[in-house]
C-alpha positions in Angstrom: -198.7 197.6 42.0 -195.9 195.0 41.7 -194.4 197.0 38.8 -194.8 200.4 40.4 -193.1 199.3 43.7 -189.7 198.4 42.2 -189.6 201.7 40.3 -190.3 203.6 43.5 -187.7 201.6 45.4 -185.0 202.0 42.8 -185.6 205.7 42.0 -186.0 206.9 45.6 -183.1 204.6 46.7 -180.8 206.1 44.1 -181.8 209.6 45.1 -180.9 208.9 48.7 -177.8 206.7 48.3 -176.2 208.2 45.2 -175.4 211.7 46.3 -171.8 210.6 45.8 -170.7 208.2 43.0 -167.5 206.6 41.9 -165.5 209.2 40.0 -163.8 209.0 36.6 -160.4 208.4 38.0 -158.6 205.2 37.0 -157.7 203.3 40.1 -155.7 200.6 38.5 -154.6 199.5 35.0 -153.8 196.0 33.8 -150.3 196.1 32.3 -151.4 193.9 29.4 -154.7 195.6 28.6 -155.9 198.1 25.9 -155.7 201.0 28.3 -152.1 200.4 29.2 -151.3 200.0 25.4 -152.9 203.4 24.8 -150.7 205.0 27.5 -153.2 205.3 30.3 -151.9 205.1 33.8 -153.2 204.7 37.3 -154.5 208.1 38.6 -155.5 209.4 35.1 -159.1 210.9 34.8 -161.1 209.9 31.7 -163.1 213.0 30.8 -164.4 212.2 27.3 -164.9 209.1 25.2 -165.6 209.6 21.5 -166.9 213.1 22.1 -169.2 212.1 25.0 -168.5 213.6 28.4 -167.6 211.2 31.2 -168.4 212.4 34.7 -168.2 209.1 36.7 -167.1 205.5 36.3 -170.6 204.3 35.3 -170.4 206.6 32.3 -167.0 205.1 31.5 -168.2 201.5 31.7 -171.3 202.3 29.6 -169.4 203.9 26.7 -166.5 201.4 26.7 -168.9 198.4 26.9 -170.8 199.6 23.8 -167.7 199.8 21.6 -166.1 196.3 21.5 -163.2 196.2 19.0 -163.9 199.8 17.8 -161.1 202.5 17.6 -162.2 205.0 20.2 -160.7 208.4 20.9 -160.3 209.2 24.6 -159.5 212.5 26.4 -158.0 212.2 29.8 -156.3 214.4 32.5 -152.9 213.7 34.0 -151.5 216.1 36.6 -154.0 218.8 35.5 -153.1 218.6 31.8 -155.5 217.3 29.2 -154.2 214.7 26.7 -155.7 212.6 23.9 -155.2 209.0 23.0 -156.9 206.3 21.0 -157.7 202.8 22.1 -159.5 199.7 20.9 -161.7 198.1 23.6 -161.1 194.3 23.7 -164.1 192.2 22.9 -165.1 190.3 26.0 -167.7 187.6 26.3 -169.9 188.5 29.2 -171.4 185.2 30.4 -174.2 186.1 32.9 -176.8 183.4 32.8 -175.9 180.9 30.1 -179.0 178.8 30.8 -181.1 181.7 29.6 -178.9 182.7 26.8 -177.8 185.9 28.5 -174.5 186.2 26.9 -173.2 189.5 25.4 -170.0 190.7 23.7 -168.9 194.0 25.4 -165.8 196.2 25.3 -163.2 196.0 28.0 -160.0 198.1 28.4 -159.0 196.4 31.7 -159.1 199.2 34.2 -160.8 199.4 37.6 -162.1 202.2 39.7 -160.6 200.7 42.9 -156.9 201.5 43.4 -154.4 198.7 43.7 -153.0 198.2 47.2 -149.3 198.9 47.7 -148.5 195.2 47.3 -145.4 194.4 45.3 -144.3 192.2 42.4 -140.5 192.3 42.3 -138.4 191.2 39.3 -135.4 189.0 40.3 -132.0 190.6 40.2 -133.5 194.1 39.9 -132.6 197.1 42.0 -135.6 196.4 44.3 -134.7 192.7 44.5 -131.1 193.4 45.5 -132.4 195.9 48.1 -134.2 193.0 49.8 -137.8 193.5 48.5 -139.8 190.4 47.5 -143.1 189.7 45.6 -146.1 189.8 47.9 -144.6 192.2 50.4 -146.7 195.2 51.5 -145.4 198.7 51.6 -146.8 200.7 54.6 -144.9 204.0 54.3 -142.4 205.8 52.1 -140.1 208.4 53.6 -142.3 208.5 56.7 -145.6 209.1 54.7 -148.3 206.4 54.9 -148.8 204.5 51.7 -152.0 202.5 50.9 -152.3 202.7 47.2 -149.7 201.6 44.6 -149.9 204.9 42.8 -149.0 206.7 46.1 -145.9 204.5 46.2 -145.1 205.4 42.6 -145.4 209.1 43.4 -143.1 208.8 46.4 -140.5 207.0 44.3 -140.7 209.6 41.6 -140.2 212.4 44.2 -137.2 210.6 45.5 -135.3 210.2 42.2 -131.6 210.9 42.5 -131.4 209.6 46.1 -133.0 206.9 48.1 -136.5 206.3 49.5 -136.9 204.7 52.9 -139.7 202.1 52.8 -141.4 200.4 55.7 -142.6 197.0 54.6 -144.0 193.8 56.0 -143.2 190.4 54.5 -145.7 187.9 53.2 -146.4 185.2 55.8 -145.1 181.8 54.7 -147.8 179.2 54.9 -149.3 176.3 52.9 -152.8 175.5 51.7 -155.7 176.2 54.0 -159.1 174.5 54.4 -162.2 176.4 53.5 -163.0 177.4 57.1 -159.6 178.8 57.7 -159.8 180.8 54.5 -162.5 183.0 56.0 -159.9 184.6 58.3 -156.9 184.3 56.0 -156.9 187.9 54.9 -156.3 189.1 58.4 -153.1 187.1 58.7 -151.6 187.4 55.2 -148.5 189.3 56.3 -146.1 189.2 59.2 -146.4 191.7 62.0 -142.8 192.7 62.1 -142.0 195.9 60.1 -138.8 196.0 58.1 -137.0 199.2 56.9 -135.4 199.1 53.5 -133.6 202.0 51.7 -134.3 201.8 48.0 -131.9 203.7 45.7 -133.8 205.5 42.9 -131.6 206.7 40.1 -132.4 210.0 38.3 -135.1 209.3 35.6 -135.8 205.8 36.9 -139.3 204.5 36.6 -141.0 201.4 38.2 -139.8 199.1 35.4 -136.2 200.2 35.9 -136.5 199.5 39.7 -138.1 196.1 39.0 -141.4 197.0 40.7 -145.0 196.4 39.7 -148.3 195.8 41.4 -148.8 192.3 42.7 -151.4 191.4 40.0 -150.3 187.8 39.5 -149.1 186.9 43.0 -151.1 184.2 44.7 -152.6 185.1 48.0 -154.2 181.9 49.1 -154.6 178.3 48.1 -157.4 176.0 49.3 -156.4 172.6 50.4 -157.5 169.6 48.3 -158.1 171.7 45.1 -156.3 171.3 41.8 -154.0 174.3 42.7 -152.9 172.6 45.8 -152.8 168.9 44.9 -151.8 169.0 41.2 -150.1 172.4 40.9 -148.5 172.5 44.4 -149.0 176.3 44.4 -148.4 178.3 47.5 -149.1 181.9 48.7 -146.4 184.2 47.3 -145.9 182.3 44.1 -146.1 184.5 41.0 -147.8 183.3 37.9 -145.9 184.0 34.7 -147.5 182.0 31.9 -150.6 179.9 31.3 -150.4 177.4 28.4 -147.4 179.3 27.1 -149.1 182.7 27.2 -147.6 185.5 29.3 -150.1 186.7 31.8 -150.2 190.1 33.5 -153.1 189.7 35.9 -154.9 187.0 37.9 -158.1 188.0 35.9 -156.3 187.1 32.7 -155.3 183.7 34.2 -158.8 182.9 35.2 -160.1 183.9 31.7 -157.7 181.4 30.0 -158.5 178.6 32.5 -162.3 179.1 32.2 -162.5 179.4 28.4 -163.4 175.8 27.5 -165.8 175.6 30.5 -167.6 178.8 29.4 -167.8 177.6 25.8 -169.6 174.5 27.0 -171.9 176.4 29.4 -173.1 178.8 26.7 -173.7 176.1 24.1 -177.4 176.0 23.4 -177.2 172.2 23.0 -176.4 172.0 26.7 -179.3 174.0 28.0 -181.9 172.1 30.1 -179.7 169.1 30.7 -180.1 167.2 34.0 -177.4 167.9 36.7 -175.5 164.7 36.1 -175.6 165.0 32.3 -174.4 168.7 32.5 -171.7 167.6 34.9 -170.5 165.0 32.4 -170.5 167.4 29.5 -168.6 170.1 31.5 -166.1 167.5 32.7 -165.4 166.4 29.2 -165.0 170.1 28.1 -162.4 170.7 30.9 -160.5 167.4 30.5 -157.4 169.0 29.0 -154.4 169.7 31.2 -153.2 173.3 31.7 -149.6 174.3 32.1 -148.8 177.1 34.6 -145.4 178.7 34.7 -144.6 180.4 38.0 -141.8 181.8 40.1 -141.2 181.0 43.8 -138.8 182.8 46.1 -136.2 180.4 47.4 -133.2 181.8 49.5 -131.3 178.5 49.0 -131.6 178.6 45.2 -129.1 180.5 42.9 -130.4 184.1 42.6 -132.9 183.5 45.4 -135.7 182.1 43.3 -136.8 179.1 41.2 -139.0 178.9 38.1 -141.4 176.1 38.1 -144.1 174.6 35.9 -147.3 173.0 37.1 -149.6 170.7 35.3 -153.2 170.7 36.4 -156.7 169.9 35.3 -159.6 171.9 36.8 -162.4 170.2 38.6 -166.1 170.6 37.8 -168.5 169.8 40.6 -172.1 170.6 41.7 -172.8 172.9 44.6 -175.5 172.3 47.2 -178.1 173.7 44.7 -176.9 171.3 42.0 -175.4 174.1 40.0 -172.0 173.5 38.3 -168.9 175.2 39.6 -165.4 175.2 38.3 -162.7 174.8 40.9 -159.1 176.2 40.6 -158.5 176.6 44.3 -156.2 179.7 44.3 -156.9 183.4 44.6 -155.0 186.6 44.1 -153.1 188.4 46.8 -153.9 191.8 45.3 -156.7 193.7 47.1 -158.4 196.9 46.2 -158.5 200.2 48.1 -161.6 202.4 48.1 -162.4 204.1 44.9 -162.5 207.9 44.7 -166.0 209.3 45.3 -167.3 212.5 43.7 -170.4 214.6 44.1 -173.2 213.5 41.8 -174.2 216.7 40.0 -177.0 214.9 38.0 -178.8 213.1 40.7 -182.2 213.0 39.0 -181.0 211.8 35.6 -178.6 209.4 37.2 -181.4 207.9 39.4 -183.8 207.7 36.4 -181.2 205.9 34.2 -180.3 203.5 36.9 -184.0 202.7 37.6 -184.8 201.8 34.0 -181.6 199.9 33.5 -182.2 197.7 36.6 -186.0 197.4 35.8 -185.1 196.3 32.2 -182.6 193.7 33.5 -185.1 192.3 36.0 -188.0 192.1 33.5 -185.7 190.5 30.8 -184.3 187.9 33.2 -187.8 187.0 34.5 -189.3 186.6 31.1 -186.4 184.5 29.9 -186.6 182.4 33.0 -190.4 181.7 32.5 -189.8 180.9 28.9 -186.9 178.6 29.8 -189.1 176.7 32.3 -191.6 176.0 29.6 -188.9 175.0 27.1 -187.0 172.9 29.5 -183.8 175.1 29.4 -184.3 176.0 33.1 -184.9 173.0 35.5 -187.8 173.1 37.9 -185.5 172.8 40.8 -184.6 176.4 40.3 -188.1 177.5 41.2 -188.5 178.7 44.8 -191.4 179.5 47.1 -192.1 181.2 50.4 -189.4 179.4 52.4 -186.8 180.3 49.7 -187.9 183.9 49.7 -187.6 184.0 53.5 -184.1 182.6 53.4 -183.1 185.1 50.8 -184.6 187.9 52.8 -182.7 186.8 55.9 -179.4 186.7 54.0 -179.8 190.0 52.4 -180.9 191.6 55.6 -177.6 190.5 57.1 -175.7 192.1 54.2 -177.5 195.4 54.5 -180.6 197.4 53.5 -179.3 197.9 50.0 -179.3 194.2 49.3 -182.6 193.7 51.0 -184.4 196.4 48.9 -182.7 195.0 45.8 -184.3 191.6 46.5 -187.7 193.3 47.0 -187.3 194.7 43.5 -186.6 191.4 41.9 -189.4 189.6 43.8 -191.9 192.3 42.9 -191.0 192.1 39.2 -191.3 188.3 39.3 -194.7 188.4 40.9 -195.9 191.0 38.4 -194.9 188.9 35.4 -196.1 185.6 36.8 -199.5 187.1 37.7 -199.8 188.3 34.1 -199.4 184.8 32.6 -202.7 183.5 31.0 -203.4 181.1 33.8 -207.0 180.9 35.1 -207.6 182.2 38.6 -204.7 184.7 38.4 -204.8 188.2 36.8 -203.5 187.0 33.5 -206.4 184.5 33.2 -208.9 187.2 33.9 -207.4 189.5 31.3 -207.5 186.6 28.8 -211.2 186.1 29.3 -211.8 189.8 29.1 -209.9 189.9 25.8 -212.0 187.0 24.4 -215.1 188.8 25.5 -214.0 192.0 23.8 -213.5 190.0 20.6 -216.7 187.9 20.7 -218.8 190.8 22.2 -220.2 188.3 24.8 -218.8 186.6 27.9 -217.2 183.2 27.8 -219.8 180.6 28.9 -220.1 179.7 32.6 -219.2 176.1 31.9 -216.0 177.1 30.1 -215.0 179.4 33.0 -215.7 176.7 35.5 -213.5 174.1 33.6 -210.8 176.7 33.3 -211.0 177.4 37.0 -210.5 173.8 37.8 -207.5 173.6 35.4 -206.0 176.7 36.9 -206.5 175.5 40.5 -204.9 172.2 39.6 -201.9 173.9 38.0 -201.4 176.2 41.0 -201.8 173.3 43.4 -199.1 171.3 41.5 -196.9 174.4 41.4 -197.3 174.8 45.1 -196.2 171.2 45.7 -193.1 171.6 43.5 -191.9 174.8 45.1 -192.5 173.5 48.6 -190.5 170.4 47.7 -187.7 172.5 46.3 -187.7 174.8 49.4 -187.5 171.9 51.8 -184.7 170.3 49.9 -182.7 173.6 50.0 -183.5 174.1 53.7 -182.3 170.6 54.6 -179.2 170.9 52.3 -178.2 174.2 54.0 -177.9 172.3 57.4 -176.2 169.2 56.0 -173.2 170.9 54.2 
């Protein structure tokens, strides 16, 4: 029953909720990624990968992920015309649960389904810079038409070639680092309320590069006070990251990948599995002891040219969260935000629901089995085990987030219960199955005395497990009110 329930929830939930799915249109392209190198642009539709039809973004992710570092032919549509290109997905180390060894090398071409907002990165002394635009500013309309996505801005600029395009923009609000509580509402006050009008001259044949415009992929949107980005780097919202350790970066994602590399290397090292919290913290601290160099640009009206280039030196901080899990702190986040992805009708609802069901079931079973094995081997600490109070807390949190999260939690709890009940422990289903298997081999039941001793052992084990999980639950409960 515990295995059937998740299948029913996943399959029926997908049938109900996935009538529309994220389409195969590219919402944004990292300028330095494999997709950009192959000539793909924001707004293109991927219709075929290596001869396999692509109908939605899930198809795109699956096919690209399975081809790391492999030359891959791609068919795409642009403005109604089909084109062909070839790209090589970049090998990416997907670190999911390093304690369990869940690490995979997958392909990435650095595209997203969600479209980039019309937030600007402006090159100094360019046409756009001289017109008065600055990095981090938000374009609200172009020639009177509302603009939300960056590719809509690009379309308006292309349509206005040979003349000028009137832009309505709002400037980025000048502010310093914020404490964690203030960050919760920071997105609502990122920009000024006053709207400015700027006429941007667009020469015939000019593209975004000629105008000095690009999406604000490396512009900092917030800085948390007291973090390395604030104290050591002295970064501020509106600063534009240019290099990390001498390497040119084109997205905040790329910045984070470079900064986390040594940390992730230590996290996935099998020698570090099962370490106590303080020991793991010491190992990770040593792995991240090196200092990183960040080159960035800051707008400064008093400086020659209206900007200054700076270099920051900082060392990232490793700490333990309230659940004694290690976290790496940089302290800055991107300004760029995503607009909604394009949704399309799901023409293969049954097969889509079936594939999604088995994919999610396979993931849940694999993680649960690896977790149980990790507990016995010592790779997973006992403090990670939770009981009824922990499940109630999770249920309350997911209920606040929505029914989708709540039912997803039900799936994982059911799979956990199914596998734990099948362990060969006396008094649970797995113990009964073990005795039946022995009886089938011996052709006679196990002796009553043996079954009684096994029952006492099983009861003792379950009692000790109950004590441990209740202790963990109470510690989590108390910690949640003391943070």
